[in-house]
C-alpha positions in Angstrom: -17.9 -0.9 -32.5 -15.7 1.8 -30.9 -12.2 2.5 -32.2 -10.7 1.0 -29.0 -12.4 -2.3 -29.9 -11.0 -2.1 -33.4 -7.4 -1.7 -32.3 -6.8 -3.9 -29.1 -3.5 -5.4 -28.0 -5.1 -8.8 -28.4 -5.2 -8.3 -32.2 -1.4 -8.5 -32.4 0.4 -11.7 -33.0 2.1 -13.1 -29.9 5.4 -14.0 -31.7 7.4 -11.9 -34.1 8.7 -8.4 -34.0 6.4 -5.4 -33.3 7.1 -1.8 -34.3 6.2 0.9 -31.8 5.4 4.4 -32.9 5.3 7.7 -31.0 3.6 10.1 -33.4 4.6 13.7 -32.8 3.7 16.8 -34.8 7.3 17.1 -36.1 8.8 13.6 -35.7 7.8 10.0 -35.4 9.8 8.0 -32.8 10.2 4.3 -33.8 11.1 1.3 -31.7 11.3 -2.4 -32.6 10.7 -5.4 -30.3 12.6 -8.7 -30.4 10.9 -11.7 -32.0 9.8 -13.1 -28.6 8.3 -9.7 -27.7 10.3 -9.4 -24.5 12.1 -6.1 -25.1 11.6 -2.9 -27.1 14.7 -1.2 -28.6 14.8 2.4 -29.8 15.3 2.4 -33.6 15.1 5.8 -35.3 13.4 9.2 -35.2 11.8 10.2 -38.5 11.4 13.9 -39.3 7.8 14.2 -40.5 7.3 15.5 -44.1 4.0 14.5 -45.7 1.8 11.6 -44.8 2.7 9.6 -48.0 6.4 10.0 -47.4 6.2 9.2 -43.7 4.1 6.1 -44.4 6.6 5.0 -47.0 9.4 5.3 -44.6 7.5 3.4 -41.9 6.6 0.6 -44.4 10.3 0.3 -45.3 11.3 -0.1 -41.6 8.5 -2.6 -41.1 9.7 -4.6 -44.1 13.4 -4.4 -43.1 12.7 -5.6 -39.6 10.0 -8.2 -40.6 7.5 -6.7 -38.2 4.2 -8.5 -37.7 2.2 -5.8 -35.9 2.2 -2.1 -35.0 1.7 -0.4 -31.5 0.9 3.2 -31.7 0.9 5.5 -28.7 -2.5 7.2 -28.2 -1.9 10.6 -26.5 -4.9 10.8 -24.2 -5.5 13.7 -21.8 -4.7 13.1 -18.1 -8.4 12.6 -17.4 -8.5 9.9 -20.1 -10.4 12.0 -22.6 -9.2 12.6 -26.2 -8.0 15.9 -27.4 -6.7 17.2 -30.8 -3.5 15.1 -30.6 -5.4 11.8 -30.1 -7.8 12.7 -33.0 -4.7 13.4 -35.1 -3.3 10.0 -34.2 -6.5 8.3 -35.1 -6.6 10.1 -38.4 -3.0 8.9 -39.1 -4.0 5.3 -38.3 -7.1 5.5 -40.5 -4.9 6.6 -43.4 -2.1 4.1 -42.5 -4.4 1.1 -42.5 -5.0 1.9 -46.2 -1.3 1.2 -46.9 -0.4 -1.3 -44.2 -2.3 -4.6 -43.6 -0.6 -5.5 -40.3 -2.7 -5.5 -37.2 -2.5 -2.2 -35.3 -3.1 -1.6 -31.6 -3.3 1.6 -29.6 -1.4 2.0 -26.3 -2.1 4.8 -23.8 1.0 6.9 -24.0 0.3 9.4 -21.2 3.5 10.5 -19.6 5.8 8.5 -21.9 7.8 11.5 -23.1 8.0 13.0 -19.6 9.1 9.7 -18.1 11.8 9.3 -20.6 12.9 13.0 -20.2 13.0 12.6 -16.4 15.2 9.5 -16.8 17.6 11.3 -19.2 17.8 14.3 -16.8 18.6 11.9 -13.9 21.3 10.3 -16.1 22.7 13.8 -16.7 22.3 13.7 -20.5 22.6 17.1 -22.1 19.5 18.9 -23.5 21.0 18.7 -27.0 21.4 15.0 -26.8 18.0 14.6 -25.2 16.3 16.3 -28.2 17.9 13.8 -30.6 16.8 10.7 -28.8 13.6 11.5 -26.8 11.1 10.5 -29.6 12.6 7.0 -30.3 13.0 6.4 -26.5 9.4 7.4 -26.0 8.4 4.9 -28.7 10.4 2.3 -26.9 8.7 3.2 -23.6 5.3 2.9 -25.3 6.1 -0.4 -27.0 7.6 -1.9 -23.8 4.5 -0.9 -21.8 2.4 -2.8 -24.4 4.7 -5.8 -24.3 4.7 -5.9 -20.5 0.9 -5.8 -20.4 0.6 -8.7 -22.8 2.8 -10.9 -20.7 
């Protein structure tokens, strides 16, 4: 069984809040859906420290928001192949599944950060403000894409 088969969107419950994650090298963008899984809302950006601390913080957010599943952006290359960032994301998920028993699904996150950045530029948001919110907005973009696909 391939890892794509292990982490499909169909594995997620159809009701209840989902948490969406955009795993960066320095930060983790977090978004949360509503209980009906209609909309994704940016939540927080976590500055990454060590895996154990990052996982602890995520588990706290999951508990506080009563999340029933996790959507994680998988950073594929433009040709659909997997590079070092996708491998790093898969390693994070392998470790995270040891601490979290919720169903997890991958979502192709190609262009999520650039789409969000383009939208912020069009909205004339300053670069300083963009840097503070881009990761949680990218997480929201990833989660919303997964929600829309499931509908």
